[in-house]
mmCIF file as gemmi writes it, N, C-alpha and C atoms, coordinates in Angstrom:
data_model
loop_
_atom_site.group_PDB
_atom_site.id
_atom_site.type_symbol
_atom_site.label_atom_id
_atom_site.label_alt_id
_atom_site.label_comp_id
_atom_site.label_asym_id
_atom_site.label_entity_id
_atom_site.label_seq_id
_atom_site.pdbx_PDB_ins_code
_atom_site.Cartn_x
_atom_site.Cartn_y
_atom_site.Cartn_z
_atom_site.occupancy
_atom_site.B_iso_or_equiv
_atom_site.pdbx_formal_charge
_atom_site.auth_seq_id
_atom_site.auth_asym_id
_atom_site.pdbx_PDB_model_num
ATOM 1 N N . MET Axp A 1 ? -21.179 207.425 -133.19 1 0 ? 1 A 1
ATOM 2 C CA . MET Axp A 1 ? -21.11 206.002 -133.402 1 0 ? 1 A 1
ATOM 3 C C . MET Axp A 1 ? -22.532 205.465 -133.58 1 0 ? 1 A 1
ATOM 4 N N . ALA Axp A 2 ? -22.778 204.668 -134.61 1 0 ? 2 A 1
ATOM 5 C CA . ALA Axp A 2 ? -24.099 204.098 -134.876 1 0 ? 2 A 1
ATOM 6 C C . ALA Axp A 2 ? -24.369 202.93 -133.936 1 0 ? 2 A 1
ATOM 7 N N . GLU Axp A 3 ? -25.617 202.848 -133.512 1 0 ? 3 A 1
ATOM 8 C CA . GLU Axp A 3 ? -26.001 201.731 -132.666 1 0 ? 3 A 1
ATOM 9 C C . GLU Axp A 3 ? -26.146 200.466 -133.502 1 0 ? 3 A 1
ATOM 10 N N . ASP Axp A 4 ? -25.829 199.333 -132.89 1 0 ? 4 A 1
ATOM 11 C CA . ASP Axp A 4 ? -25.996 198.06 -133.577 1 0 ? 4 A 1
ATOM 12 C C . ASP Axp A 4 ? -27.473 197.742 -133.73 1 0 ? 4 A 1
ATOM 13 N N . GLU Axp A 5 ? -27.811 197.098 -134.828 1 0 ? 5 A 1
ATOM 14 C CA . GLU Axp A 5 ? -29.176 196.63 -135.037 1 0 ? 5 A 1
ATOM 15 C C . GLU Axp A 5 ? -29.448 195.499 -134.048 1 0 ? 5 A 1
ATOM 16 N N . PRO Axp A 6 ? -30.662 195.432 -133.49 1 0 ? 6 A 1
ATOM 17 C CA . PRO Axp A 6 ? -30.968 194.323 -132.578 1 0 ? 6 A 1
ATOM 18 C C . PRO Axp A 6 ? -30.999 193.003 -133.344 1 0 ? 6 A 1
ATOM 19 N N . ASN Axp A 7 ? -30.651 191.943 -132.65 1 0 ? 7 A 1
ATOM 20 C CA . ASN Axp A 7 ? -30.664 190.622 -133.27 1 0 ? 7 A 1
ATOM 21 C C . ASN Axp A 7 ? -32.091 190.109 -133.371 1 0 ? 7 A 1
ATOM 22 N N . LEU Axp A 8 ? -32.394 189.492 -134.496 1 0 ? 8 A 1
ATOM 23 C CA . LEU Axp A 8 ? -33.69 188.896 -134.721 1 0 ? 8 A 1
ATOM 24 C C . LEU Axp A 8 ? -33.587 187.399 -134.452 1 0 ? 8 A 1
ATOM 25 N N . VAL Axp A 9 ? -34.465 186.895 -133.6 1 0 ? 9 A 1
ATOM 26 C CA . VAL Axp A 9 ? -34.484 185.475 -133.258 1 0 ? 9 A 1
ATOM 27 C C . VAL Axp A 9 ? -35.627 184.835 -134.031 1 0 ? 9 A 1
ATOM 28 N N . THR Axp A 10 ? -35.314 183.819 -134.828 1 0 ? 10 A 1
ATOM 29 C CA . THR Axp A 10 ? -36.325 183.081 -135.567 1 0 ? 10 A 1
ATOM 30 C C . THR Axp A 10 ? -36.625 181.788 -134.828 1 0 ? 10 A 1
ATOM 31 N N . SER Axp A 11 ? -37.89 181.523 -134.618 1 0 ? 11 A 1
ATOM 32 C CA . SER Axp A 11 ? -38.312 180.345 -133.874 1 0 ? 11 A 1
ATOM 33 C C . SER Axp A 11 ? -38.121 179.063 -134.68 1 0 ? 11 A 1
ATOM 34 N N . SER Axp A 12 ? -37.814 178.005 -133.974 1 0 ? 12 A 1
ATOM 35 C CA . SER Axp A 12 ? -37.744 176.692 -134.609 1 0 ? 12 A 1
ATOM 36 C C . SER Axp A 12 ? -39.139 176.19 -134.982 1 0 ? 12 A 1
ATOM 37 N N . LYS Axp A 13 ? -40.171 176.879 -134.517 1 0 ? 13 A 1
ATOM 38 C CA . LYS Axp A 13 ? -41.559 176.525 -134.858 1 0 ? 13 A 1
ATOM 39 C C . LYS Axp A 13 ? -41.957 177.087 -136.233 1 0 ? 13 A 1
ATOM 40 N N . SER Axp A 14 ? -41.125 177.949 -136.818 1 0 ? 14 A 1
ATOM 41 C CA . SER Axp A 14 ? -41.379 178.435 -138.172 1 0 ? 14 A 1
ATOM 42 C C . SER Axp A 14 ? -41.351 177.235 -139.111 1 0 ? 14 A 1
ATOM 43 N N . GLN Axp A 15 ? -42.239 177.244 -140.101 1 0 ? 15 A 1
ATOM 44 C CA . GLN Axp A 15 ? -42.307 176.086 -140.99 1 0 ? 15 A 1
ATOM 45 C C . GLN Axp A 15 ? -43.043 176.423 -142.276 1 0 ? 15 A 1
ATOM 46 N N . ARG Axp A 16 ? -42.947 175.514 -143.214 1 0 ? 16 A 1
ATOM 47 C CA . ARG Axp A 16 ? -43.71 175.624 -144.458 1 0 ? 16 A 1
ATOM 48 C C . ARG Axp A 16 ? -44.831 174.591 -144.394 1 0 ? 16 A 1
ATOM 49 N N . VAL Axp A 17 ? -46.013 175 -144.852 1 0 ? 17 A 1
ATOM 50 C CA . VAL Axp A 17 ? -47.159 174.097 -144.896 1 0 ? 17 A 1
ATOM 51 C C . VAL Axp A 17 ? -47.847 174.254 -146.242 1 0 ? 17 A 1
ATOM 52 N N . VAL Axp A 18 ? -48.604 173.231 -146.626 1 0 ? 18 A 1
ATOM 53 C CA . VAL Axp A 18 ? -49.395 173.282 -147.846 1 0 ? 18 A 1
ATOM 54 C C . VAL Axp A 18 ? -50.855 173.156 -147.438 1 0 ? 18 A 1
ATOM 55 N N . VAL Axp A 19 ? -51.665 174.127 -147.872 1 0 ? 19 A 1
ATOM 56 C CA . VAL Axp A 19 ? -53.097 174.144 -147.576 1 0 ? 19 A 1
ATOM 57 C C . VAL Axp A 19 ? -53.844 174.245 -148.898 1 0 ? 19 A 1
ATOM 58 N N . ASP Axp A 20 ? -54.728 173.295 -149.147 1 0 ? 20 A 1
ATOM 59 C CA . ASP Axp A 20 ? -55.509 173.277 -150.394 1 0 ? 20 A 1
ATOM 60 C C . ASP Axp A 20 ? -54.605 173.35 -151.619 1 0 ? 20 A 1
ATOM 61 N N . GLY Axp A 21 ? -53.424 172.758 -151.533 1 0 ? 21 A 1
ATOM 62 C CA . GLY Axp A 21 ? -52.496 172.741 -152.657 1 0 ? 21 A 1
ATOM 63 C C . GLY Axp A 21 ? -51.611 173.97 -152.782 1 0 ? 21 A 1
ATOM 64 N N . TYR Axp A 22 ? -51.753 174.95 -151.879 1 0 ? 22 A 1
ATOM 65 C CA . TYR Axp A 22 ? -50.954 176.178 -151.925 1 0 ? 22 A 1
ATOM 66 C C . TYR Axp A 22 ? -49.935 176.179 -150.796 1 0 ? 22 A 1
ATOM 67 N N . PRO Axp A 23 ? -48.686 176.505 -151.106 1 0 ? 23 A 1
ATOM 68 C CA . PRO Axp A 23 ? -47.664 176.567 -150.047 1 0 ? 23 A 1
ATOM 69 C C . PRO Axp A 23 ? -47.737 177.882 -149.276 1 0 ? 23 A 1
ATOM 70 N N . PHE Axp A 24 ? -47.536 177.786 -147.986 1 0 ? 24 A 1
ATOM 71 C CA . PHE Axp A 24 ? -47.466 178.944 -147.092 1 0 ? 24 A 1
ATOM 72 C C . PHE Axp A 24 ? -46.228 178.803 -146.234 1 0 ? 24 A 1
ATOM 73 N N . SER Axp A 25 ? -45.625 179.922 -145.924 1 0 ? 25 A 1
ATOM 74 C CA . SER Axp A 25 ? -44.482 179.958 -145.013 1 0 ? 25 A 1
ATOM 75 C C . SER Axp A 25 ? -44.934 180.624 -143.72 1 0 ? 25 A 1
ATOM 76 N N . ILE Axp A 26 ? -44.841 179.896 -142.617 1 0 ? 26 A 1
ATOM 77 C CA . ILE Axp A 26 ? -45.18 180.433 -141.302 1 0 ? 26 A 1
ATOM 78 C C . ILE Axp A 26 ? -43.879 180.903 -140.667 1 0 ? 26 A 1
ATOM 79 N N . GLU Axp A 27 ? -43.762 182.203 -140.465 1 0 ? 27 A 1
ATOM 80 C CA . GLU Axp A 27 ? -42.559 182.804 -139.895 1 0 ? 27 A 1
ATOM 81 C C . GLU Axp A 27 ? -42.875 183.34 -138.51 1 0 ? 27 A 1
ATOM 82 N N . ILE Axp A 28 ? -42.122 182.906 -137.523 1 0 ? 28 A 1
ATOM 83 C CA . ILE Axp A 28 ? -42.323 183.331 -136.139 1 0 ? 28 A 1
ATOM 84 C C . ILE Axp A 28 ? -40.992 183.878 -135.646 1 0 ? 28 A 1
ATOM 85 N N . TYR Axp A 29 ? -40.996 185.121 -135.181 1 0 ? 29 A 1
ATOM 86 C CA . TYR Axp A 29 ? -39.733 185.746 -134.784 1 0 ? 29 A 1
ATOM 87 C C . TYR Axp A 29 ? -39.958 186.797 -133.706 1 0 ? 29 A 1
ATOM 88 N N . ARG Axp A 30 ? -38.867 187.211 -133.089 1 0 ? 30 A 1
ATOM 89 C CA . ARG Axp A 30 ? -38.902 188.262 -132.076 1 0 ? 30 A 1
ATOM 90 C C . ARG Axp A 30 ? -37.53 188.922 -132.038 1 0 ? 30 A 1
ATOM 91 N N . LEU Axp A 31 ? -37.488 190.118 -131.476 1 0 ? 31 A 1
ATOM 92 C CA . LEU Axp A 31 ? -36.2 190.752 -131.223 1 0 ? 31 A 1
ATOM 93 C C . LEU Axp A 31 ? -35.568 190.061 -130.017 1 0 ? 31 A 1
ATOM 94 N N . GLU Axp A 32 ? -34.276 189.992 -129.994 1 0 ? 32 A 1
ATOM 95 C CA . GLU Axp A 32 ? -33.573 189.257 -128.957 1 0 ? 32 A 1
ATOM 96 C C . GLU Axp A 32 ? -33.963 189.69 -127.54 1 0 ? 32 A 1
ATOM 97 N N . ALA Axp A 33 ? -34.187 190.971 -127.322 1 0 ? 33 A 1
ATOM 98 C CA . ALA Axp A 33 ? -34.513 191.475 -125.989 1 0 ? 33 A 1
ATOM 99 C C . ALA Axp A 33 ? -36 191.359 -125.649 1 0 ? 33 A 1
ATOM 100 N N . ASP Axp A 34 ? -36.842 191.043 -126.636 1 0 ? 34 A 1
ATOM 101 C CA . ASP Axp A 34 ? -38.282 190.956 -126.406 1 0 ? 34 A 1
ATOM 102 C C . ASP Axp A 34 ? -38.671 189.59 -125.862 1 0 ? 34 A 1
ATOM 103 N N . LYS Axp A 35 ? -39.817 189.563 -125.213 1 0 ? 35 A 1
ATOM 104 C CA . LYS Axp A 35 ? -40.358 188.312 -124.672 1 0 ? 35 A 1
ATOM 105 C C . LYS Axp A 35 ? -41.481 187.759 -125.546 1 0 ? 35 A 1
ATOM 106 N N . THR Axp A 36 ? -42.091 188.616 -126.38 1 0 ? 36 A 1
ATOM 107 C CA . THR Axp A 36 ? -43.224 188.183 -127.19 1 0 ? 36 A 1
ATOM 108 C C . THR Axp A 36 ? -42.803 187.926 -128.634 1 0 ? 36 A 1
ATOM 109 N N . TRP Axp A 37 ? -43.615 187.108 -129.297 1 0 ? 37 A 1
ATOM 110 C CA . TRP Axp A 37 ? -43.314 186.663 -130.661 1 0 ? 37 A 1
ATOM 111 C C . TRP Axp A 37 ? -44.251 187.319 -131.668 1 0 ? 37 A 1
ATOM 112 N N . THR Axp A 38 ? -43.747 187.552 -132.873 1 0 ? 38 A 1
ATOM 113 C CA . THR Axp A 38 ? -44.517 188.074 -133.992 1 0 ? 38 A 1
ATOM 114 C C . THR Axp A 38 ? -44.806 186.925 -134.949 1 0 ? 38 A 1
ATOM 115 N N . LEU Axp A 39 ? -46.015 186.92 -135.496 1 0 ? 39 A 1
ATOM 116 C CA . LEU Axp A 39 ? -46.414 185.884 -136.452 1 0 ? 39 A 1
ATOM 117 C C . LEU Axp A 39 ? -46.632 186.509 -137.82 1 0 ? 39 A 1
ATOM 118 N N . GLU Axp A 40 ? -46.012 185.914 -138.817 1 0 ? 40 A 1
ATOM 119 C CA . GLU Axp A 40 ? -46.17 186.343 -140.205 1 0 ? 40 A 1
ATOM 120 C C . GLU Axp A 40 ? -46.389 185.097 -141.046 1 0 ? 40 A 1
ATOM 121 N N . VAL Axp A 41 ? -47.381 185.147 -141.922 1 0 ? 41 A 1
ATOM 122 C CA . VAL Axp A 41 ? -47.616 184.064 -142.869 1 0 ? 41 A 1
ATOM 123 C C . VAL Axp A 41 ? -47.465 184.648 -144.266 1 0 ? 41 A 1
ATOM 124 N N . VAL Axp A 42 ? -46.653 183.994 -145.09 1 0 ? 42 A 1
ATOM 125 C CA . VAL Axp A 42 ? -46.414 184.45 -146.46 1 0 ? 42 A 1
ATOM 126 C C . VAL Axp A 42 ? -47.032 183.431 -147.401 1 0 ? 42 A 1
ATOM 127 N N . ASP Axp A 43 ? -47.896 183.907 -148.315 1 0 ? 43 A 1
ATOM 128 C CA . ASP Axp A 43 ? -48.551 182.984 -149.241 1 0 ? 43 A 1
ATOM 129 C C . ASP Axp A 43 ? -47.685 182.726 -150.473 1 0 ? 43 A 1
ATOM 130 N N . HIS Axp A 44 ? -48.191 181.908 -151.385 1 0 ? 44 A 1
ATOM 131 C CA . HIS Axp A 44 ? -47.415 181.475 -152.555 1 0 ? 44 A 1
ATOM 132 C C . HIS Axp A 44 ? -47.085 182.617 -153.514 1 0 ? 44 A 1
ATOM 133 N N . GLU Axp A 45 ? -47.798 183.738 -153.406 1 0 ? 45 A 1
ATOM 134 C CA . GLU Axp A 45 ? -47.506 184.889 -154.258 1 0 ? 45 A 1
ATOM 135 C C . GLU Axp A 45 ? -46.598 185.899 -153.568 1 0 ? 45 A 1
ATOM 136 N N . GLY Axp A 46 ? -46.18 185.573 -152.349 1 0 ? 46 A 1
ATOM 137 C CA . GLY Axp A 46 ? -45.276 186.455 -151.62 1 0 ? 46 A 1
ATOM 138 C C . GLY Axp A 46 ? -45.979 187.516 -150.788 1 0 ? 46 A 1
ATOM 139 N N . ALA Axp A 47 ? -47.324 187.445 -150.701 1 0 ? 47 A 1
ATOM 140 C CA . ALA Axp A 47 ? -48.057 188.406 -149.868 1 0 ? 47 A 1
ATOM 141 C C . ALA Axp A 47 ? -47.838 188.051 -148.403 1 0 ? 47 A 1
ATOM 142 N N . SER Axp A 48 ? -47.507 189.047 -147.62 1 0 ? 48 A 1
ATOM 143 C CA . SER Axp A 48 ? -47.212 188.872 -146.205 1 0 ? 48 A 1
ATOM 144 C C . SER Axp A 48 ? -48.422 189.254 -145.363 1 0 ? 48 A 1
ATOM 145 N N . HIS Axp A 49 ? -48.776 188.374 -144.44 1 0 ? 49 A 1
ATOM 146 C CA . HIS Axp A 49 ? -49.887 188.604 -143.518 1 0 ? 49 A 1
ATOM 147 C C . HIS Axp A 49 ? -49.295 188.588 -142.112 1 0 ? 49 A 1
ATOM 148 N N . VAL Axp A 50 ? -49.252 189.761 -141.472 1 0 ? 50 A 1
ATOM 149 C CA . VAL Axp A 50 ? -48.651 189.872 -140.143 1 0 ? 50 A 1
ATOM 150 C C . VAL Axp A 50 ? -49.757 190.138 -139.13 1 0 ? 50 A 1
ATOM 151 N N . TRP Axp A 51 ? -49.776 189.359 -138.07 1 0 ? 51 A 1
ATOM 152 C CA . TRP Axp A 51 ? -50.765 189.537 -137.012 1 0 ? 51 A 1
ATOM 153 C C . TRP Axp A 51 ? -50.424 190.785 -136.205 1 0 ? 51 A 1
ATOM 154 N N . ASP Axp A 52 ? -51.459 191.544 -135.836 1 0 ? 52 A 1
ATOM 155 C CA . ASP Axp A 52 ? -51.267 192.712 -134.973 1 0 ? 52 A 1
ATOM 156 C C . ASP Axp A 52 ? -50.914 192.29 -133.557 1 0 ? 52 A 1
ATOM 157 N N . ASP Axp A 53 ? -51.509 191.189 -133.115 1 0 ? 53 A 1
ATOM 158 C CA . ASP Axp A 53 ? -51.266 190.702 -131.756 1 0 ? 53 A 1
ATOM 159 C C . ASP Axp A 53 ? -49.902 190.036 -131.645 1 0 ? 53 A 1
ATOM 160 N N . GLN Axp A 54 ? -49.305 190.18 -130.488 1 0 ? 54 A 1
ATOM 161 C CA . GLN Axp A 54 ? -48.053 189.483 -130.172 1 0 ? 54 A 1
ATOM 162 C C . GLN Axp A 54 ? -48.419 188.218 -129.394 1 0 ? 54 A 1
ATOM 163 N N . PHE Axp A 55 ? -47.538 187.243 -129.387 1 0 ? 55 A 1
ATOM 164 C CA . PHE Axp A 55 ? -47.802 185.962 -128.754 1 0 ? 55 A 1
ATOM 165 C C . PHE Axp A 55 ? -46.8 185.703 -127.644 1 0 ? 55 A 1
ATOM 166 N N . GLY Axp A 56 ? -47.3 185.133 -126.541 1 0 ? 56 A 1
ATOM 167 C CA . GLY Axp A 56 ? -46.459 184.835 -125.386 1 0 ? 56 A 1
ATOM 168 C C . GLY Axp A 56 ? -45.498 183.692 -125.627 1 0 ? 56 A 1
ATOM 169 N N . SER Axp A 57 ? -45.819 182.824 -126.596 1 0 ? 57 A 1
ATOM 170 C CA . SER Axp A 57 ? -44.912 181.724 -126.932 1 0 ? 57 A 1
ATOM 171 C C . SER Axp A 57 ? -44.94 181.488 -128.434 1 0 ? 57 A 1
ATOM 172 N N . ASP Axp A 58 ? -43.868 180.935 -128.948 1 0 ? 58 A 1
ATOM 173 C CA . ASP Axp A 58 ? -43.808 180.621 -130.374 1 0 ? 58 A 1
ATOM 174 C C . ASP Axp A 58 ? -44.797 179.504 -130.716 1 0 ? 58 A 1
ATOM 175 N N . ARG Axp A 59 ? -45.079 178.64 -129.767 1 0 ? 59 A 1
ATOM 176 C CA . ARG Axp A 59 ? -46.058 177.57 -129.986 1 0 ? 59 A 1
ATOM 177 C C . ARG Axp A 59 ? -47.458 178.165 -130.188 1 0 ? 59 A 1
ATOM 178 N N . ASP Axp A 60 ? -47.82 179.159 -129.372 1 0 ? 60 A 1
ATOM 179 C CA . ASP Axp A 60 ? -49.12 179.822 -129.537 1 0 ? 60 A 1
ATOM 180 C C . ASP Axp A 60 ? -49.222 180.479 -130.909 1 0 ? 60 A 1
ATOM 181 N N . ALA Axp A 61 ? -48.156 181.091 -131.355 1 0 ? 61 A 1
ATOM 182 C CA . ALA Axp A 61 ? -48.144 181.735 -132.671 1 0 ? 61 A 1
ATOM 183 C C . ALA Axp A 61 ? -48.33 180.697 -133.776 1 0 ? 61 A 1
ATOM 184 N N . ARG Axp A 62 ? -47.59 179.595 -133.696 1 0 ? 62 A 1
ATOM 185 C CA . ARG Axp A 62 ? -47.712 178.553 -134.712 1 0 ? 62 A 1
ATOM 186 C C . ARG Axp A 62 ? -49.114 177.96 -134.72 1 0 ? 62 A 1
ATOM 187 N N . ASP Axp A 63 ? -49.659 177.671 -133.547 1 0 ? 63 A 1
ATOM 188 C CA . ASP Axp A 63 ? -50.997 177.09 -133.456 1 0 ? 63 A 1
ATOM 189 C C . ASP Axp A 63 ? -52.045 178.034 -134.052 1 0 ? 63 A 1
ATOM 190 N N . THR Axp A 64 ? -51.899 179.323 -133.816 1 0 ? 64 A 1
ATOM 191 C CA . THR Axp A 64 ? -52.825 180.309 -134.374 1 0 ? 64 A 1
ATOM 192 C C . THR Axp A 64 ? -52.746 180.313 -135.898 1 0 ? 64 A 1
ATOM 193 N N . ALA Axp A 65 ? -51.55 180.258 -136.439 1 0 ? 65 A 1
ATOM 194 C CA . ALA Axp A 65 ? -51.387 180.242 -137.895 1 0 ? 65 A 1
ATOM 195 C C . ALA Axp A 65 ? -52.047 179.011 -138.498 1 0 ? 65 A 1
ATOM 196 N N . ILE Axp A 66 ? -51.79 177.84 -137.927 1 0 ? 66 A 1
ATOM 197 C CA . ILE Axp A 66 ? -52.357 176.593 -138.441 1 0 ? 66 A 1
ATOM 198 C C . ILE Axp A 66 ? -53.881 176.624 -138.35 1 0 ? 66 A 1
ATOM 199 N N . GLN Axp A 67 ? -54.414 177.043 -137.209 1 0 ? 67 A 1
ATOM 200 C CA . GLN Axp A 67 ? -55.868 177.101 -137.03 1 0 ? 67 A 1
ATOM 201 C C . GLN Axp A 67 ? -56.511 178.07 -138.017 1 0 ? 67 A 1
ATOM 202 N N . THR Axp A 68 ? -55.873 179.212 -138.241 1 0 ? 68 A 1
ATOM 203 C CA . THR Axp A 68 ? -56.416 180.207 -139.175 1 0 ? 68 A 1
ATOM 204 C C . THR Axp A 68 ? -56.404 179.67 -140.597 1 0 ? 68 A 1
ATOM 205 N N . LEU Axp A 69 ? -55.293 179.067 -141.002 1 0 ? 69 A 1
ATOM 206 C CA . LEU Axp A 69 ? -55.212 178.5 -142.352 1 0 ? 69 A 1
ATOM 207 C C . LEU Axp A 69 ? -56.242 177.392 -142.543 1 0 ? 69 A 1
ATOM 208 N N . GLU Axp A 70 ? -56.425 176.552 -141.535 1 0 ? 70 A 1
ATOM 209 C CA . GLU Axp A 70 ? -57.392 175.458 -141.654 1 0 ? 70 A 1
ATOM 210 C C . GLU Axp A 70 ? -58.831 175.986 -141.693 1 0 ? 70 A 1
ATOM 211 N N . SER Axp A 71 ? -59.141 176.982 -140.879 1 0 ? 71 A 1
ATOM 212 C CA . SER Axp A 71 ? -60.522 177.481 -140.824 1 0 ? 71 A 1
ATOM 213 C C . SER Axp A 71 ? -60.866 178.364 -142.023 1 0 ? 71 A 1
ATOM 214 N N . GLU Axp A 72 ? -59.909 179.16 -142.5 1 0 ? 72 A 1
ATOM 215 C CA . GLU Axp A 72 ? -60.161 180.071 -143.621 1 0 ? 72 A 1
ATOM 216 C C . GLU Axp A 72 ? -59.968 179.388 -144.974 1 0 ? 72 A 1
ATOM 217 N N . GLY Axp A 73 ? -59.133 178.362 -145.014 1 0 ? 73 A 1
ATOM 218 C CA . GLY Axp A 73 ? -58.757 177.755 -146.287 1 0 ? 73 A 1
ATOM 219 C C . GLY Axp A 73 ? -57.779 178.661 -147.006 1 0 ? 73 A 1
ATOM 220 N N . ALA Axp A 74 ? -57.072 178.115 -147.959 1 0 ? 74 A 1
ATOM 221 C CA . ALA Axp A 74 ? -56.031 178.882 -148.651 1 0 ? 74 A 1
ATOM 222 C C . ALA Axp A 74 ? -56.596 180.1 -149.383 1 0 ? 74 A 1
ATOM 223 N N . ILE Axp A 75 ? -57.629 179.902 -150.176 1 0 ? 75 A 1
ATOM 224 C CA . ILE Axp A 75 ? -58.172 181 -150.974 1 0 ? 75 A 1
ATOM 225 C C . ILE Axp A 75 ? -58.789 182.065 -150.079 1 0 ? 75 A 1
ATOM 226 N N . GLY Axp A 76 ? -59.548 181.651 -149.092 1 0 ? 76 A 1
ATOM 227 C CA . GLY Axp A 76 ? -60.154 182.602 -148.16 1 0 ? 76 A 1
ATOM 228 C C . GLY Axp A 76 ? -59.106 183.397 -147.405 1 0 ? 76 A 1
ATOM 229 N N . PHE Axp A 77 ? -58.031 182.745 -147.049 1 0 ? 77 A 1
ATOM 230 C CA . PHE Axp A 77 ? -56.957 183.419 -146.331 1 0 ? 77 A 1
ATOM 231 C C . PHE Axp A 77 ? -56.269 184.446 -147.224 1 0 ? 77 A 1
ATOM 232 N N . MET Axp A 78 ? -56.007 184.079 -148.47 1 0 ? 78 A 1
ATOM 233 C CA . MET Axp A 78 ? -55.287 184.966 -149.381 1 0 ? 78 A 1
ATOM 234 C C . MET Axp A 78 ? -56.138 186.15 -149.832 1 0 ? 78 A 1
ATOM 235 N N . ARG Axp A 79 ? -57.45 186.029 -149.763 1 0 ? 79 A 1
ATOM 236 C CA . ARG Axp A 79 ? -58.336 187.108 -150.212 1 0 ? 79 A 1
ATOM 237 C C . ARG Axp A 79 ? -58.869 187.927 -149.057 1 0 ? 79 A 1
ATOM 238 N N . GLY Axp A 80 ? -58.191 187.906 -147.943 1 0 ? 80 A 1
ATOM 239 C CA . GLY Axp A 80 ? -58.635 188.662 -146.778 1 0 ? 80 A 1
ATOM 240 C C . GLY Axp A 80 ? -58.628 190.157 -147.036 1 0 ? 80 A 1
ATOM 241 N N . ASP Axp A 81 ? -59.419 190.881 -146.252 1 0 ? 81 A 1
ATOM 242 C CA . ASP Axp A 81 ? -59.52 192.337 -146.404 1 0 ? 81 A 1
ATOM 243 C C . ASP Axp A 81 ? -58.242 193.055 -146.009 1 0 ? 81 A 1
ATOM 244 N N . ASN Axp A 82 ? -57.352 192.366 -145.315 1 0 ? 82 A 1
ATOM 245 C CA . ASN Axp A 82 ? -56.129 193.012 -144.834 1 0 ? 82 A 1
ATOM 246 C C . ASN Axp A 82 ? -54.959 192.874 -145.8 1 0 ? 82 A 1
ATOM 247 N N . VAL Axp A 83 ? -55.204 192.313 -146.988 1 0 ? 83 A 1
ATOM 248 C CA . VAL Axp A 83 ? -54.13 192.128 -147.955 1 0 ? 83 A 1
ATOM 249 C C . VAL Axp A 83 ? -54.061 193.325 -148.877 1 0 ? 83 A 1
ATOM 250 N N . VAL Axp A 84 ? -52.895 193.911 -148.982 1 0 ? 84 A 1
ATOM 251 C CA . VAL Axp A 84 ? -52.669 195.012 -149.907 1 0 ? 84 A 1
ATOM 252 C C . VAL Axp A 84 ? -51.757 194.496 -151.006 1 0 ? 84 A 1
ATOM 253 N N . PRO Axp A 85 ? -52.279 194.354 -152.229 1 0 ? 85 A 1
ATOM 254 C CA . PRO Axp A 85 ? -51.453 193.823 -153.301 1 0 ? 85 A 1
ATOM 255 C C . PRO Axp A 85 ? -50.361 194.814 -153.706 1 0 ? 85 A 1
ATOM 256 N N . PHE Axp A 86 ? -49.19 194.29 -154.016 1 0 ? 86 A 1
ATOM 257 C CA . PHE Axp A 86 ? -48.092 195.096 -154.516 1 0 ? 86 A 1
ATOM 258 C C . PHE Axp A 86 ? -48.128 195.088 -156.036 1 0 ? 86 A 1
ATOM 259 N N . ARG Axp A 87 ? -47.844 196.228 -156.621 1 0 ? 87 A 1
ATOM 260 C CA . ARG Axp A 87 ? -47.779 196.283 -158.077 1 0 ? 87 A 1
ATOM 261 C C . ARG Axp A 87 ? -46.528 195.58 -158.557 1 0 ? 87 A 1
ATOM 262 N N . ARG Axp A 88 ? -46.681 194.865 -159.626 1 0 ? 88 A 1
ATOM 263 C CA . ARG Axp A 88 ? -45.528 194.17 -160.211 1 0 ? 88 A 1
ATOM 264 C C . ARG Axp A 88 ? -45.07 194.916 -161.438 1 0 ? 88 A 1
ATOM 265 N N . GLY Axp A 89 ? -43.761 194.874 -161.641 1 0 ? 89 A 1
ATOM 266 C CA . GLY Axp A 89 ? -43.206 195.42 -162.856 1 0 ? 89 A 1
ATOM 267 C C . GLY Axp A 89 ? -42.921 196.823 -162.782 1 0 ? 89 A 1
C-alpha cells in the first residue's frame, strides 16, 4: 500500500508584490506536520528563489522576502548568483 503524500499548508501571508515595476510572488509554505516555514519567491520570468533557511513563523518569512526585495531591488534580486536559468523550448 502506498503512503499518502503529506499535506502542504500554504500561509495566508503568501502574496504578490510589485518591485521596480516587476511582479513577484511570495510563497510561504510548510508540510502539515512541520513547525517551520519555507520561503520561495518567484520572479516575473518564473525563476524560483528558495531560501535555504527555514523560518519559525510565516510572518518572519514574509518580512525577510519584503526586506530582501527592497534592499536588492528587482533587477539585483533576479540576477543573483543563486539563479540557474532554465532552457526554453
